C-alpha positions in Angstrom: 17.4 -7.3 -16.8 15.3 -8.8 -19.5 15.0 -12.1 -17.6 13.8 -10.2 -14.5 11.2 -8.3 -16.6 10.0 -11.6 -18.2 9.8 -13.3 -14.7 7.8 -10.4 -13.3 5.5 -10.4 -16.4 4.9 -14.1 -16.0 4.3 -13.7 -12.3 1.7 -11.1 -12.7 0.2 -12.1 -16.1 -0.2 -8.6 -17.2 0.4 -5.0 -16.2 -3.2 -4.7 -15.1 -2.8 -7.6 -12.7 0.1 -5.7 -11.1 -2.3 -2.7 -10.5 -4.9 -5.2 -9.2 -2.4 -6.7 -6.7 -1.6 -3.2 -5.4 -5.3 -2.5 -5.0 -5.8 -5.8 -3.1 -2.9 -5.0 -0.8 -4.0 -1.5 0.0 -7.7 -2.7 0.3 -6.9 -5.5 2.7 -4.8 -3.2 4.8 -7.7 -0.8 4.9 -10.0 -3.6 6.1 -7.4 -4.5 8.8 -7.4 -0.9 9.9 -11.2 -0.9 10.1 -11.0 -3.9 12.3 -8.3 -2.3 14.5 -10.5 0.9 14.9 -13.5 -1.1 15.9 -11.4 -3.3 18.3 -9.8 -0.3 20.0 -13.1 1.6 20.3 -14.7 -1.5 21.8 -11.8 -1.7 24.3 -12.2 2.0 25.2 -15.9 1.6 25.6 -15.9 -1.5 27.8 -12.4 -2.3 29.2 -11.8 -5.6 30.8 -12.5 -5.6 34.5 -9.5 -4.5 36.6 -7.7 -3.0 33.6 -7.5 0.4 32.0 -6.4 1.2 28.4 -2.9 2.6 27.8 -4.3 4.6 24.9 -7.1 7.1 24.3 -9.3 8.4 21.5 -6.3 10.3 20.0 -4.6 7.0 19.3 -7.7 5.7 17.6 -7.9 8.9 15.5 -4.6 8.1 14.0 -6.0 4.7 12.9 -9.0 6.4 11.5 -7.0 8.9 9.5 -4.8 6.0 8.1 -8.0 4.1 7.3 -9.4 7.0 5.3 -6.1 7.4 3.4 -5.9 3.7 2.5 -9.5 3.5 1.5 -9.0 6.5 -0.8 -5.8 4.9 -2.3 -7.6 1.6 -2.8 -10.5 3.4 -4.6 -8.0 5.4 -6.7 -6.3 2.1 -7.8 -9.6 0.5 -8.6 -10.5 3.6 -10.8 -7.1 3.3 -12.5 -7.6 -0.4 -13.0 -11.0 0.2 -14.7 -9.8 3.0 -16.9 -9.7 2.1 -20.6 -6.7 3.0 -22.7 -4.3 3.7 -19.8 -1.4 5.9 -20.7 1.8 4.2 -19.3 3.3 7.5 -18.3 0.2 8.3 -16.2 0.2 4.9 -14.6 3.9 5.0 -13.8 3.6 8.5 -12.3 0.6 7.6 -10.1 2.1 4.3 -8.9 5.5 6.0 -8.3 3.8 8.8 -6.3 1.8 6.3 -4.2 4.8 4.0 -3.6 7.0 6.9 -2.6 4.3 8.4 -0.3 3.8 5.0 1.3 7.6 4.5 1.8 7.7 8.0 3.4 4.8 7.1 5.7 6.4 3.8 6.6 9.7 5.5 7.5 8.1 8.3 9.4 5.5 6.4 11.3 7.3 3.1 11.9 11.0 3.7 11.9 11.6 7.4 12.8 10.7 8.9 16.1 12.6 10.9 18.6 15.0 10.1 20.3 15.3 6.6 18.9 14.4 4.5 15.9 12.1 1.6 16.4 9.5 -0.5 14.5 6.4 0.1 16.5 5.4 3.8 16.2 4.7 5.7 19.4 1.3 6.8 18.1 0.1 3.3 17.6 -0.8 0.5 20.0 -1.4 -3.1 19.0 -4.7 -4.7 19.9 -3.4 -8.3 19.5 -0.5 -10.3 18.2 -2.1 -10.4 14.8 -1.6 -6.7 14.5 2.2 -6.9 14.4 2.1 -9.8 11.9 -0.2 -7.9 9.5 2.0 -4.8 9.6 5.2 -6.9 9.1 3.6 -8.5 6.0 1.6 -5.7 4.4 3.9 -2.8 4.8 6.8 -4.3 2.8 4.4 -6.1 0.4 2.8 -2.8 -0.6 6.2 -1.3 -1.4 7.4 -4.3 -3.3 4.2 -4.6 -5.3 4.4 -0.9 -6.2 8.0 -1.3 -7.4 7.1 -4.3 -9.4 4.1 -2.5 -10.9 6.3 0.4 -11.9 8.9 -2.0 -13.4 6.2 -3.8 -15.5 4.6 -0.6 -16.7 8.0 0.8 -17.6 8.7 -2.3 -19.7 5.2 -2.0 -21.3 5.9 1.6 -22.1 9.2 0.7 -23.8 7.5 -2.1 -25.8 4.8 0.3 -27.0 7.3 2.9 -28.0 9.3 0.2 -29.9 6.1 -1.0 -31.6 5.1 2.5 -32.6 8.6 3.1 -33.9 8.4 0.0 -36.0 5.0 0.9 -37.3 6.0 4.5 -38.1 9.0 3.4 -40.1 7.0 1.3 -42.5 
């Protein structure tokens, strides 16, 4: 366990870098969703000659809602990153809540739908081959980065408690 914690700490450099990585992953995914929204709206506005879209504005609305959610999460992470004297319990709680919420959204939107389970959600369409690649990379990466961040901040919290215990016994 200690070797894994040391490895993760060396990988990230510090606990704040773990928060920064989460913010980057959520922010880049928000940028991707913005591009998808613009791409789908452009295809709705001027479809290719001889073709018609298999989606409508309702499908694009799902992208817009997800874009708003991820932009808000990114801004929340940036605010957390820039907060001085972060309390480890607060950081752990917030990142745990965000990671659990993201895991639920991934499950609900991408894996669970009636009557079968599949990866591409019924409410989404893909605008190009790059869309599937981005989702395949960013969805698990956000969850893994969140778990690593929780792990590092938990270790940081334990180190701080140990230091305070040592200081208080003197």
